[in-house]
NUFIMAR-804675 format. One line per 10 residues: number of its first residue (from 1); their letters; for each residue x, y, z of C-alpha. Coordinates in nm, 4 decimals. Layout:
# residues N
NUM> a> X/Y/Z; ...
***
This chain:
# residues 348
1> mqyrmvgntd> -0.2221/2.8399/14.6341; -0.1300/3.0191/14.9551; 0.2227/3.1431/15.0273; 0.4304/3.1865/15.3421; 0.7428/3.3826/15.4247; 1.0581/3.1856/15.5010; 1.1515/3.3020/15.8493; 1.3118/3.6463/15.8452; 1.4143/3.6267/15.4787; 1.2553/3.7937/15.1769
11> lkvseigfgc> 1.1622/3.4540/15.0287; 0.7914/3.3806/14.9878; 0.7236/3.0173/14.9018; 0.4185/2.8106/14.8181; 0.2616/2.6132/15.1015; 0.3052/2.3069/14.8829; 0.6562/2.2630/14.7496; 0.8040/2.0165/14.5028; 1.0417/1.7679/14.6640; 1.2777/1.6285/14.4017
21> gdnaglivra> 1.4285/1.3329/14.5893; 1.4558/0.9718/14.4829; 1.0989/0.9170/14.5998; 0.9849/1.1834/14.3511; 0.9535/0.9697/14.0434; 0.8555/1.2537/13.8128; 1.1997/1.4097/13.8460; 1.4282/1.1075/13.8665; 1.2482/0.8243/13.6838; 0.9790/0.9647/13.4543
31> ttaertrgvg> 1.0170/1.0337/13.0835; 1.1187/1.3796/12.9673; 0.7644/1.4492/12.8497; 0.6097/1.3373/13.1806; 0.8607/1.5384/13.3797; 0.8055/1.8558/13.1771; 0.4289/1.8201/13.1979; 0.4415/1.7525/13.5725; 0.6678/2.0459/13.6587; 0.4675/2.2738/13.4302
41> qamdrginyf> 0.1416/2.1688/13.5928; 0.2866/2.2165/13.9403; 0.4002/2.5695/13.8572; 0.0693/2.6507/13.6869; -0.1043/2.5436/14.0091; 0.1109/2.7865/14.2076; 0.4065/2.5785/14.3266; 0.7096/2.8069/14.3246; 0.9511/2.6173/14.5492; 1.1634/2.3182/14.4401
51> dtspdygkgl> 1.3926/2.1260/14.6751; 1.6680/1.9107/14.5253; 2.0141/1.7722/14.6012; 2.3162/1.6309/14.4177; 2.2444/1.3038/14.5982; 1.9009/1.2637/14.4405; 1.9455/1.0342/14.1455; 2.3223/1.0894/14.1834; 2.2993/1.4213/14.0002; 2.0027/1.3355/13.7776
61> seanlgrvfr> 1.7536/1.5369/13.9813; 1.9472/1.8625/13.9429; 2.0297/1.8010/13.5764; 1.6705/1.7081/13.4910; 1.5354/2.0114/13.6733; 1.7752/2.2396/13.4924; 1.6614/2.1049/13.1557; 1.2915/2.1350/13.2453; 1.3235/2.4938/13.3661; 1.5064/2.5884/13.0481
71> alkrrptiat> 1.2362/2.4215/12.8380; 0.9599/2.5981/13.0310; 1.1558/2.9248/13.0456; 1.0706/2.9611/13.4144; 1.2842/3.0063/13.7233; 1.1235/2.9235/14.0597; 1.2801/2.9402/14.4059; 1.5427/2.6659/14.4307; 1.7049/2.4902/14.7257; 1.9790/2.2341/14.6852
81> kveimpgden> 2.2237/2.0743/14.9254; 2.5781/1.9671/14.9979; 2.6696/1.6198/15.1196; 2.9829/1.5734/15.3271; 3.1260/1.2299/15.2557; 3.4103/1.0348/15.4181; 3.7332/1.2016/15.3072; 3.5835/1.5516/15.3126; 3.6165/1.6035/15.6857; 3.9615/1.7687/15.6751
91> dlaaacvrsv> 3.8330/2.0699/15.4812; 3.4564/2.0883/15.5013; 3.4472/2.4440/15.3664; 3.6199/2.3433/15.0432; 3.3896/2.0422/15.0084; 3.0857/2.2704/15.0339; 3.2231/2.5032/14.7663; 3.2995/2.2147/14.5273; 2.9545/2.0655/14.5784; 2.7628/2.3874/14.5153
101> easlrrlnmd> 2.9640/2.4789/14.2086; 2.8937/2.1351/14.0610; 2.5229/2.1733/14.1420; 2.5100/2.5099/13.9667; 2.6580/2.3526/13.6551; 2.3980/2.0755/13.6559; 2.1149/2.3203/13.7183; 2.2594/2.5642/13.4633; 2.2069/2.8482/13.7104; 2.4238/3.1282/13.8444
111> fvdviqvhnp> 2.2935/3.0952/14.1999; 2.0505/2.9056/14.4214; 1.8189/3.0662/14.6738; 1.8938/2.8226/14.9582; 2.1815/2.5850/15.0174; 2.1409/2.3264/15.2919; 2.3900/2.0890/15.4483; 2.2312/1.7480/15.4033; 2.4242/1.5783/15.6839; 2.2169/1.5571/16.0034
121> phlkrnldip> 2.3639/1.7523/16.2970; 2.4793/1.5408/16.5912; 2.6550/1.6166/16.9161; 2.9437/1.3897/16.8132; 3.0812/1.3289/16.4637; 3.0363/0.9694/16.3460; 3.2544/0.8569/16.0556; 3.1226/0.4998/16.0720; 2.7806/0.5810/15.9262; 2.7604/0.4536/15.5659
131> gwvhldvedy> 2.7254/0.7408/15.3196; 2.6849/1.0832/15.4738; 2.8968/1.1621/15.7759; 2.7020/1.2626/16.0863; 2.8525/1.6043/16.1563; 2.8882/1.7709/16.4937; 2.8385/2.1374/16.5750; 3.2089/2.2170/16.5395; 3.2041/2.0674/16.1885; 2.9394/2.3208/16.0982
141> lgprgclegl> 3.0774/2.6249/16.2764; 3.4501/2.5738/16.3331; 3.7536/2.6700/16.1202; 3.7247/2.5279/15.7657; 3.3761/2.4162/15.8626; 3.0611/2.4089/15.6538; 2.9479/2.7597/15.7461; 3.2801/2.9056/15.6325; 3.2294/2.7496/15.2891; 2.8691/2.8625/15.2640
151> erlqregkvr> 2.9611/3.2195/15.3554; 3.2313/3.2165/15.0875; 2.9704/3.1113/14.8309; 2.7328/3.3795/14.9552; 2.9968/3.6502/14.9120; 3.0489/3.5287/14.5546; 2.6749/3.5579/14.4841; 2.6244/3.1849/14.4322; 2.3853/3.1266/14.7242; 2.1463/3.3538/14.9103
161> yfgfanehae> 2.0486/3.1739/15.2319; 2.1726/2.8774/15.4372; 2.0061/2.5850/15.6070; 2.0423/2.2171/15.6868; 1.8416/1.8953/15.6819; 1.7419/1.6943/15.9880; 1.6867/1.3282/15.9033; 1.7497/1.1488/16.2355; 1.9229/1.4601/16.3692; 1.9929/1.5106/16.7390
171> apavkqlldt> 1.7747/1.7983/16.8563; 2.0258/1.9496/17.1055; 2.2829/1.9840/16.8248; 2.0229/2.1373/16.5931; 1.9300/2.3931/16.8553; 2.2934/2.4965/16.9009; 2.3161/2.5657/16.5275; 1.9889/2.7576/16.5246; 2.1099/2.9698/16.8153; 2.3712/3.1244/16.5829
181> rkfslinvwy> 2.0897/3.2752/16.3706; 2.3014/3.1984/16.0638; 2.0490/2.9560/15.9156; 1.7265/3.0578/15.7447; 1.5550/2.7332/15.6416; 1.5726/2.3816/15.7808; 1.4185/2.0612/15.6513; 1.2459/1.8519/15.9176; 1.0500/1.5266/15.9358; 0.7064/1.6123/16.0708
191> dllnpsagcp> 0.4143/1.3832/15.9996; 0.1316/1.1898/16.1603; 0.3655/0.8996/16.2391; 0.6144/1.1232/16.4199; 0.4767/1.4676/16.5113; 0.7487/1.5412/16.7684; 0.9029/1.8247/16.5624; 0.5909/2.0352/16.6090; 0.3978/1.8895/16.9036; 0.4681/1.8697/17.2772
201> pipgmrvdtd> 0.5522/1.5226/17.4138; 0.2542/1.2888/17.3858; 0.2160/1.0390/17.6736; 0.2291/0.6795/17.5514; 0.3696/0.7446/17.2041; 0.7173/0.6105/17.1262; 0.9118/0.7200/16.8190; 1.2627/0.6353/16.7084; 1.3736/1.0011/16.6920; 1.2401/1.2761/16.9178
211> yqqlidyaqa> 1.2727/1.6066/16.7318; 1.1817/1.8081/17.0446; 0.9607/2.0705/16.8769; 1.2351/2.1912/16.6440; 0.9812/2.3759/16.4287; 0.8785/2.5932/16.7234; 1.2400/2.6525/16.8225; 1.3369/2.7541/16.4691; 1.0361/2.9812/16.4338; 1.1238/3.1685/16.7523
221> lgcgtavirp> 1.4680/3.2419/16.6059; 1.3415/3.3624/16.2687; 1.4207/3.0410/16.0805; 1.1665/2.8746/15.8524; 1.0910/2.5041/15.8204; 1.0157/2.2953/15.5134; 0.8625/1.9578/15.5909; 1.0073/1.6556/15.4140; 0.8336/1.3182/15.3737; 0.4948/1.4549/15.4857
231> laggtltdna> 0.3272/1.1283/15.3829; 0.5930/0.9146/15.5522; 0.7292/0.7756/15.2292; 0.3833/0.7244/15.0838; 0.2499/0.5163/15.3739; 0.0007/0.7852/15.4802; -0.2156/0.7339/15.1725; -0.5435/0.5603/15.1006; -0.3581/0.3368/14.8582; -0.1017/0.2190/15.1137
241> vsggtrhaya> -0.3416/0.1488/15.4010; -0.5705/-0.0399/15.1617; -0.2933/-0.2797/15.0651; -0.1909/-0.1156/14.7378; 0.1621/-0.1223/14.6005; 0.3966/0.1744/14.5716; 0.3941/0.3785/14.2536; 0.6170/0.2297/13.9827; 0.8251/0.5508/13.9772; 0.8640/0.5819/14.3549
251> ggglsrnvet> 1.2143/0.5116/14.4803; 1.4225/0.5716/14.7891; 1.5035/0.3464/15.0818; 1.1493/0.2196/15.1289; 1.1494/0.0645/14.7817; 1.4582/-0.1327/14.8814; 1.3363/-0.2317/15.2285; 0.9970/-0.3975/15.2051; 0.9971/-0.4958/15.5731; 1.0415/-0.1375/15.6942
261> yqqmvdqalp> 0.7815/-0.0105/15.4481; 0.5269/-0.2637/15.5766; 0.6021/-0.1714/15.9374; 0.5286/0.1933/15.8558; 0.2058/0.0958/15.6787; 0.1063/-0.0961/15.9928; 0.1743/0.2181/16.1953; -0.0407/0.4224/15.9552; -0.3385/0.1841/15.9616; -0.5021/0.3421/16.2710
271> mkflsqqgqh> -0.5126/0.6691/16.0717; -0.7556/0.5254/15.8127; -1.0411/0.7134/15.9788; -0.8966/1.0355/15.8321; -1.0019/0.9257/15.4838; -1.3481/1.0805/15.4778; -1.5623/1.0953/15.1664; -1.6236/1.4530/15.0582; -1.3831/1.5907/15.3207; -1.0290/1.4709/15.2577
281> tlaqaavrfi> -0.8227/1.1686/15.1691; -0.5742/1.0345/15.4239; -0.2927/1.2100/15.2354; -0.4799/1.5398/15.2317; -0.5523/1.5122/15.6035; -0.1823/1.4473/15.6664; -0.0841/1.7599/15.4728; -0.3522/1.9775/15.6295; -0.2322/1.8681/15.9738; 0.1194/1.9894/15.8898
291> lmhsgvcsvl> -0.0044/2.3220/15.7540; -0.1784/2.3885/16.0854; 0.1651/2.4782/16.2263; 0.2506/2.8425/16.1547; 0.6232/2.7648/16.1649; 0.5958/2.5500/15.8518; 0.6767/2.7400/15.5309; 0.6260/2.4621/15.2790; 0.5228/2.0960/15.2680; 0.7403/1.9130/15.0160
301> ggfsdlpqie> 0.5588/1.6528/14.8104; 0.7513/1.3728/14.6421; 0.5364/1.3473/14.3310; 0.5354/1.0474/14.1003; 0.2401/1.1493/13.8831; 0.0086/1.4406/13.8067; -0.2874/1.3282/14.0247; -0.0569/1.3347/14.3283; 0.0242/1.6981/14.2528; -0.3453/1.7859/14.2363
311> emvscsgaga> -0.4203/1.5970/14.5582; -0.1610/1.7922/14.7564; -0.2127/2.1326/14.5943; -0.5780/2.1249/14.6957; -0.4703/2.1243/15.0625; -0.3394/2.4795/15.0484; -0.6018/2.7099/15.1958; -0.8305/2.4169/15.2843; -0.8054/2.4872/15.6571; -0.7290/2.2892/15.9704
321> lseqnmvqle> -0.8481/1.9434/16.0567; -1.1646/1.9322/16.2626; -1.1512/1.9282/16.6402; -1.3037/1.5791/16.6374; -1.0310/1.4534/16.4038; -0.7632/1.6000/16.6290; -0.9145/1.4317/16.9360; -0.9149/1.0982/16.7538; -0.5559/1.1540/16.6414; -0.4436/1.2122/16.9975
331> mvwrsnfgqw> -0.6114/0.8876/17.1010; -0.4168/0.7013/16.8327; -0.0918/0.8644/16.9437; -0.1566/0.7934/17.3133; -0.2171/0.4264/17.2287; 0.1221/0.4222/17.0525; -0.0593/0.3505/16.7245; -0.2398/0.0591/16.8856; 0.0770/-0.0967/17.0272; 0.0221/-0.0489/17.3982
341> qgrswsaa> 0.3219/-0.2647/17.4911; 0.5584/0.0261/17.4406; 0.6997/-0.0615/17.1002; 0.9273/0.2051/16.9567; 0.8483/0.2518/16.5897; 1.1272/0.2735/16.3368; 1.1459/0.5026/16.0370; 1.3443/0.4547/15.7179
***
C-alpha cells in the first residue's frame, strides 16, 4: 500500500480508503463476523483511512465501526460528517456540534480526524430538496454557520480538520469555500463516467454535473481530495457490464432505482475494453485512472465482500493506465459514451 499526505495537514492516508456508506455492505449489512474479518483484512492490507457518516445506515455505520475497532483494538484515521436537515437552518453551528457529539458516542471515540459537512455547497440555499438542505456559502461561513460549529469542536479537541462533501455541488460555491483555506479535505465524485473534477473540459461529452476541475483547485490551495463512488455505484465493474446483478449487500440509491442503475451501466459499456486479461479488470482500471491525479489522497471503496477489497488494494502502486488506454478513453468521452446526439447523462 502506498500513502499520500492530505493537503497541508499532517495526515498520511492510504491510497485506497474504506468508504462506509450504504453501498458498503460489509459495514451496514454484513454479519458481525464478516464485518470484523473484512475490516481486519483491509487494515492488514494497509488501509488506514475510514470514511463514515451518521446518515449511513442511520447511525449503524458509525456504531458498527466503533464495535469493530474495539474488537480489533486498532484505531485508524477516521472521517465522519454532519448532515444539516430542515429545521436546523436557524442555528447551523449548534446542529454541527450536536451531530458530532452523537457520532463520537456511536464510534466510542474522543475525537475524529476529519469532520465534513455532508450537504453539497450551492450558490443559493434550497430548502425544498428532500433530505439534506443544499447550503449556500453564507450557511457555511456566516454567523452561527457550520464553520463556527466546527471551530468550536476543534477548540474542544473533538475534531482535528474540516472538510465537506460535493455530491451534485455547484463548483463556484465550492471554490469560494476553498478560498478561505479553512478546509483540509473534500470528498468529490471523480470517475470514468464523469471525470470533470480532475480533467479539463472534453469536447462532445455531456455530464449532469460539471465539477470544473475541483481537485486541481483544491490542491493548489493545500486541500486534499478523497474520491467517492470511484466505480460509479458498482457500474464500472466487469460484473455490471456483463449483465450481472448487484451484490446482495450493496445498498444506496441505485438499489432502489433500477432504471437509473441500468442507464449508468449503459454509459459504462463502452469502457469494457479496459478489462484486459493479465493487466487489470475494469474496476482496477477505473481506480488506477483516479490515482493518476496527484491531488487525490485516497480512493474510497464501498466494499461488500473481501474479494472487492483485494481487487482495489492491488491498484495502489500499480501505476498509470497506458497511453493507448488513455487515447481510447478520450475517444469514448468525445463520443459522449457513444451517444452522439448530445444526451446528458444522469447520475444517482
